[in-house]
C-alpha positions as a LaTeX table, in Angstrom:
\begin{tabular}{lrrr}
\hline
Residue & $x$ (\AA) & $y$ (\AA) & $z$ (\AA) \\
\hline
Met1 & 0.26 & $-3.57$ & $-26.42$ \\
Ile2 & $-0.46$ & $-6.80$ & $-26.45$ \\
Phe3 & 1.80 & $-6.71$ & $-22.95$ \\
Phe4 & $-0.49$ & $-4.13$ & $-21.94$ \\
Lys5 & $-3.43$ & $-6.15$ & $-23.14$ \\
Lys6 & $-2.36$ & $-8.72$ & $-20.67$ \\
Val7 & $-2.06$ & $-5.91$ & $-17.60$ \\
Ala8 & $-5.64$ & $-4.83$ & $-18.35$ \\
Ala9 & $-7.24$ & $-8.69$ & $-18.51$ \\
Ile10 & $-5.21$ & $-9.53$ & $-14.76$ \\
Val11 & $-6.79$ & $-6.06$ & $-13.49$ \\
Gly12 & $-10.29$ & $-6.87$ & $-14.62$ \\
Lys13 & $-9.80$ & $-10.26$ & $-13.23$ \\
Asp14 & $-8.59$ & $-8.83$ & $-9.93$ \\
Leu15 & $-11.27$ & $-6.05$ & $-9.53$ \\
Arg16 & $-14.36$ & $-8.31$ & $-10.87$ \\
Leu17 & $-13.36$ & $-10.67$ & $-8.03$ \\
Glu18 & $-14.02$ & $-8.04$ & $-5.74$ \\
Leu19 & $-16.63$ & $-6.36$ & $-7.11$ \\
Arg20 & $-18.32$ & $-9.85$ & $-6.50$ \\
Thr21 & $-17.28$ & $-10.54$ & $-3.30$ \\
Leu22 & $-16.31$ & $-6.88$ & $-1.57$ \\
Glu23 & $-13.80$ & $-8.92$ & 0.63 \\
Ser24 & $-10.71$ & $-6.72$ & 0.94 \\
Leu25 & $-12.40$ & $-3.23$ & 0.83 \\
Ser26 & $-15.24$ & $-4.14$ & 3.22 \\
Ala27 & $-12.32$ & $-5.52$ & 5.80 \\
Met28 & $-10.28$ & $-2.15$ & 4.95 \\
Phe29 & $-12.91$ & 0.20 & 5.32 \\
Leu30 & $-14.32$ & $-1.48$ & 8.93 \\
Phe31 & $-10.40$ & $-1.32$ & 9.85 \\
Ser32 & $-10.02$ & 2.00 & 8.85 \\
Leu33 & $-12.98$ & 3.25 & 10.55 \\
Ile34 & $-12.60$ & 1.65 & 13.66 \\
Val35 & $-8.71$ & 2.73 & 14.00 \\
Ile36 & $-10.03$ & 6.58 & 13.20 \\
Val37 & $-12.68$ & 6.33 & 15.71 \\
Val38 & $-9.87$ & 5.24 & 18.21 \\
Phe39 & $-7.86$ & 8.13 & 17.34 \\
Ala40 & $-10.59$ & 10.63 & 17.32 \\
Phe41 & $-11.46$ & 9.56 & 21.33 \\
Ala42 & $-7.70$ & 9.68 & 21.98 \\
Phe43 & $-7.23$ & 13.22 & 20.87 \\
Asp44 & $-9.87$ & 15.07 & 21.98 \\
Phe45 & $-10.52$ & 18.84 & 21.04 \\
Ser46 & $-7.99$ & 20.35 & 23.68 \\
Thr47 & $-5.40$ & 18.59 & 22.48 \\
Leu48 & $-6.05$ & 18.75 & 18.91 \\
Gln49 & $-5.60$ & 22.38 & 19.90 \\
Thr50 & $-2.32$ & 22.09 & 21.83 \\
Val51 & $-0.22$ & 20.01 & 19.64 \\
Gly52 & $-2.41$ & 21.02 & 16.61 \\
Lys53 & $-4.36$ & 19.43 & 13.95 \\
Glu54 & $-1.97$ & 19.98 & 11.13 \\
Arg55 & 0.94 & 17.70 & 13.87 \\
Leu56 & $-1.06$ & 14.64 & 14.88 \\
Ile57 & $-3.84$ & 14.45 & 11.71 \\
Pro58 & $-1.23$ & 13.37 & 9.01 \\
Gly59 & 0.18 & 10.90 & 11.35 \\
Val60 & $-3.44$ & 9.26 & 11.80 \\
Ile61 & $-4.30$ & 9.38 & 8.18 \\
Trp62 & $-1.35$ & 7.58 & 7.12 \\
Ile63 & $-1.16$ & 4.88 & 10.03 \\
Thr64 & $-4.63$ & 4.05 & 9.45 \\
Leu65 & $-4.27$ & 4.01 & 5.60 \\
Ile66 & $-0.92$ & 2.02 & 5.68 \\
Phe67 & $-2.36$ & $-0.54$ & 7.75 \\
Ser68 & $-6.28$ & $-1.31$ & 6.03 \\
Ala69 & $-3.43$ & $-1.07$ & 2.90 \\
Ile70 & $-2.04$ & $-4.28$ & 3.83 \\
Ile71 & $-5.12$ & $-6.48$ & 4.36 \\
Gly72 & $-5.78$ & $-5.49$ & 0.71 \\
Phe73 & $-2.08$ & $-6.54$ & $-0.61$ \\
Asn74 & $-2.57$ & $-9.93$ & 1.66 \\
Asn75 & $-5.61$ & $-10.65$ & $-0.12$ \\
Ser76 & $-4.82$ & $-10.16$ & $-3.56$ \\
Phe77 & $-2.09$ & $-12.85$ & $-3.39$ \\
Ala78 & $-4.62$ & $-14.90$ & $-0.72$ \\
Ile79 & $-6.73$ & $-15.58$ & $-3.46$ \\
Glu80 & $-4.54$ & $-16.84$ & $-5.77$ \\
Arg81 & $-2.56$ & $-19.13$ & $-3.89$ \\
Asp82 & $-5.69$ & $-20.90$ & $-2.73$ \\
Lys83 & $-6.31$ & $-23.92$ & $-5.11$ \\
Asp84 & $-3.07$ & $-23.41$ & $-6.67$ \\
Cys85 & $-4.57$ & $-20.40$ & $-8.97$ \\
Ile86 & $-1.03$ & $-18.86$ & $-8.53$ \\
Leu87 & 0.34 & $-21.72$ & $-10.97$ \\
Ala88 & $-2.44$ & $-21.41$ & $-13.72$ \\
Leu89 & $-1.13$ & $-17.85$ & $-14.19$ \\
Ile90 & 2.36 & $-18.91$ & $-14.22$ \\
Leu91 & 1.37 & $-21.54$ & $-17.01$ \\
Cys92 & $-0.05$ & $-19.03$ & $-18.95$ \\
Pro93 & 1.61 & $-17.40$ & $-21.68$ \\
Val94 & 2.35 & $-14.21$ & $-19.87$ \\
Asp95 & 5.31 & $-12.39$ & $-18.86$ \\
Pro96 & 5.83 & $-11.98$ & $-15.09$ \\
Gly97 & 6.30 & $-8.39$ & $-15.32$ \\
Ala98 & 2.70 & $-8.26$ & $-16.99$ \\
Ile99 & 1.13 & $-10.23$ & $-13.62$ \\
Tyr100 & 2.98 & $-7.95$ & $-11.52$ \\
Leu101 & 1.89 & $-4.58$ & $-13.06$ \\
Gly102 & $-1.85$ & $-6.21$ & $-13.48$ \\
Lys103 & $-1.56$ & $-7.07$ & $-9.65$ \\
Ala104 & 0.27 & $-3.55$ & $-8.82$ \\
Leu105 & $-2.44$ & $-1.75$ & $-10.23$ \\
Ala106 & $-5.41$ & $-3.25$ & $-8.87$ \\
Asn107 & $-4.04$ & $-2.94$ & $-5.52$ \\
Leu108 & $-3.80$ & 0.96 & $-6.22$ \\
Ile109 & $-6.98$ & 1.25 & $-7.53$ \\
Ile110 & $-8.48$ & $-0.83$ & $-4.61$ \\
Val111 & $-6.59$ & 1.28 & $-2.32$ \\
Ser112 & $-7.51$ & 4.97 & $-4.01$ \\
Ile113 & $-11.37$ & 4.02 & $-3.30$ \\
Leu114 & $-10.58$ & 3.40 & 0.28 \\
Glu115 & $-8.39$ & 6.89 & 0.46 \\
Val116 & $-11.75$ & 8.30 & $-1.50$ \\
Ile117 & $-13.84$ & 7.21 & 1.46 \\
Leu118 & $-11.30$ & 7.71 & 4.60 \\
Leu119 & $-9.87$ & 11.61 & 3.71 \\
Pro120 & $-13.69$ & 12.24 & 4.25 \\
Leu121 & $-14.40$ & 10.42 & 7.53 \\
Thr122 & $-11.10$ & 11.54 & 8.49 \\
Ala123 & $-12.33$ & 15.46 & 8.21 \\
Ile124 & $-15.70$ & 14.61 & 9.42 \\
Phe125 & $-14.33$ & 13.27 & 12.77 \\
Phe126 & $-11.02$ & 15.53 & 13.30 \\
Asp127 & $-13.19$ & 18.66 & 11.78 \\
Phe128 & $-10.71$ & 20.68 & 9.78 \\
Asn129 & $-11.28$ & 21.66 & 6.33 \\
Leu130 & $-10.49$ & 19.09 & 3.36 \\
Leu131 & $-11.70$ & 20.80 & 0.37 \\
Ser132 & $-9.10$ & 23.94 & 0.72 \\
Ile133 & $-6.80$ & 21.37 & 0.51 \\
Ile134 & $-7.21$ & 19.21 & $-1.90$ \\
Pro135 & $-5.64$ & 20.51 & $-4.87$ \\
Val136 & $-1.98$ & 20.42 & $-2.99$ \\
Leu137 & $-3.02$ & 16.75 & $-1.08$ \\
Thr138 & $-3.36$ & 15.19 & $-4.38$ \\
Pro139 & 0.18 & 15.24 & $-5.72$ \\
Ile140 & 0.95 & 13.74 & $-2.16$ \\
Val141 & $-1.54$ & 11.12 & $-1.95$ \\
Val142 & $-0.92$ & 10.02 & $-5.31$ \\
Leu143 & 2.60 & 9.70 & $-5.30$ \\
Asn144 & 2.91 & 8.40 & $-2.19$ \\
Thr145 & $-0.15$ & 5.43 & $-2.88$ \\
Ile146 & 1.33 & 4.36 & $-6.06$ \\
Gly147 & 4.68 & 3.64 & $-4.11$ \\
Phe148 & 2.45 & 1.51 & $-1.26$ \\
Ser149 & 1.51 & 0.17 & $-3.92$ \\
Glu150 & 4.47 & $-1.20$ & $-5.73$ \\
Ile151 & 6.07 & $-2.78$ & $-2.68$ \\
Gly152 & 2.77 & $-4.18$ & $-0.60$ \\
Thr153 & 2.25 & $-5.61$ & $-4.11$ \\
Leu154 & 5.80 & $-7.31$ & $-4.61$ \\
Phe155 & 6.03 & $-8.08$ & $-0.75$ \\
Ala156 & 2.41 & $-9.67$ & $-0.51$ \\
Ala157 & 3.79 & $-12.11$ & $-3.45$ \\
Leu158 & 6.75 & $-13.26$ & $-0.89$ \\
Ala159 & 4.75 & $-13.35$ & 2.34 \\
Ser160 & 1.82 & $-15.32$ & 0.69 \\
Lys161 & 4.40 & $-18.20$ & $-0.15$ \\
Val162 & 4.30 & $-19.16$ & 3.55 \\
Lys163 & 1.88 & $-19.29$ & 6.83 \\
Arg164 & 1.33 & $-16.45$ & 8.77 \\
Gly165 & 1.94 & $-14.13$ & 5.75 \\
Glu166 & 0.55 & $-10.97$ & 7.12 \\
Ala167 & 3.07 & $-10.73$ & 9.67 \\
Leu168 & 5.92 & $-11.10$ & 7.39 \\
Leu169 & 4.06 & $-8.82$ & 5.23 \\
Ser170 & 4.14 & $-5.91$ & 7.48 \\
Ile171 & 7.79 & $-6.73$ & 8.91 \\
Leu172 & 9.10 & $-6.02$ & 5.44 \\
Leu173 & 7.07 & $-3.65$ & 4.48 \\
Phe174 & 7.31 & $-1.08$ & 7.30 \\
Pro175 & 11.31 & $-0.96$ & 7.01 \\
Val176 & 11.18 & $-0.80$ & 3.44 \\
Ser177 & 8.73 & 1.92 & 2.62 \\
Ser178 & 10.24 & 4.06 & 5.95 \\
Pro179 & 11.39 & 6.73 & 3.76 \\
Leu180 & 7.73 & 6.80 & 1.96 \\
Ile181 & 6.01 & 7.14 & 5.15 \\
Ile182 & 7.97 & 10.08 & 6.76 \\
Ser183 & 7.47 & 12.30 & 3.19 \\
Ala184 & 3.70 & 11.32 & 3.31 \\
Val185 & 3.60 & 12.51 & 6.97 \\
Lys186 & 6.12 & 15.99 & 6.35 \\
Cys187 & 4.09 & 16.53 & 3.28 \\
Thr188 & 0.53 & 16.18 & 4.59 \\
Ser189 & 1.53 & 18.48 & 7.46 \\
Ala190 & 3.12 & 20.97 & 5.23 \\
Ala191 & $-0.09$ & 20.69 & 3.63 \\
Met192 & $-2.49$ & 21.44 & 6.15 \\
Glu193 & $-0.43$ & 24.18 & 7.43 \\
Gly194 & $-1.38$ & 26.07 & 4.09 \\
Lys195 & 1.73 & 25.72 & 2.58 \\
Gly196 & 2.24 & 25.36 & $-1.64$ \\
Ile197 & 3.96 & 22.36 & $-3.50$ \\
Leu198 & 6.95 & 23.84 & $-3.41$ \\
Asp199 & 7.36 & 24.69 & $-0.23$ \\
Phe200 & 7.93 & 20.81 & 0.19 \\
Ser201 & 8.86 & 19.61 & $-3.13$ \\
Asn202 & 11.47 & 18.09 & $-1.67$ \\
Trp203 & 9.76 & 15.55 & 0.40 \\
Leu204 & 7.46 & 15.05 & $-3.08$ \\
Tyr205 & 10.87 & 13.58 & $-5.09$ \\
Val206 & 11.84 & 11.73 & $-2.20$ \\
Ser207 & 8.53 & 9.87 & $-2.32$ \\
Leu208 & 8.92 & 10.27 & $-6.83$ \\
Gly209 & 12.38 & 8.46 & $-6.48$ \\
Phe210 & 10.88 & 5.70 & $-4.25$ \\
Asp211 & 8.28 & 5.48 & $-6.90$ \\
Ile212 & 10.58 & 5.01 & $-9.68$ \\
Ile213 & 13.52 & 3.03 & $-8.04$ \\
Phe214 & 10.95 & 0.11 & $-6.32$ \\
Phe215 & 8.90 & $-0.10$ & $-10.15$ \\
Phe216 & 12.12 & $-1.26$ & $-12.09$ \\
Ala217 & 13.49 & $-3.34$ & $-8.95$ \\
Ala218 & 10.11 & $-4.96$ & $-7.78$ \\
Phe219 & 9.57 & $-5.76$ & $-12.22$ \\
Val220 & 12.46 & $-7.33$ & $-11.98$ \\
Leu221 & 12.26 & $-9.60$ & $-9.06$ \\
Phe222 & 8.81 & $-10.71$ & $-9.55$ \\
Glu223 & 9.79 & $-12.96$ & $-11.79$ \\
Tyr224 & 11.99 & $-14.65$ & $-9.20$ \\
Ile225 & 9.99 & $-14.54$ & $-6.37$ \\
Ile226 & 6.33 & $-15.47$ & $-8.33$ \\
Glu227 & 8.33 & $-18.67$ & $-9.49$ \\
Asp228 & 10.27 & $-20.09$ & $-6.58$ \\
\hline
\end{tabular}
């Protein structure tokens, strides 16, 4: 219970900082809005009808979300590195695993807030019925967002230690999370085609396996990254 209280304290600290400034959320929202508008003009109505919304829109959603999330992941540790605040966290009687879990949960919440805004915006710009697929889309979004937050938090901690960390974060994140990206796009496409969860359950198992493996890997490796 003490461990989870420390995790909750770190989550609360990060969320309070974000609520005071809205630095990450505002940047993520503006970036995602620009990307959606660009894609909306690039793929006109005739293109959507020819290629199919279920083949184009999933890629748009996840590309926008991933690039926007990188901004939030980077900011979560850039704030700590400023004036060596990360050193204060390390010196506290807190297990490194608790720091990682708290940071990952805070990032997960922030990215989830962005998704609540992003998905309806995408539905408006690309004219598809979001409400009809929400029951099927929800587990897809949850599983894949958890995975992105886990690996994104770990790599953000590593990238924050070098100059131009944003570029390093992207270089590290995309190759490692490629199975998760593919699974997210495949599942979302199947959901938009009207298929049930059982029809693409194999891809969901890929996302679930990714989440479990990288959670334990990140939980163990975070101590060495943060103290190096």
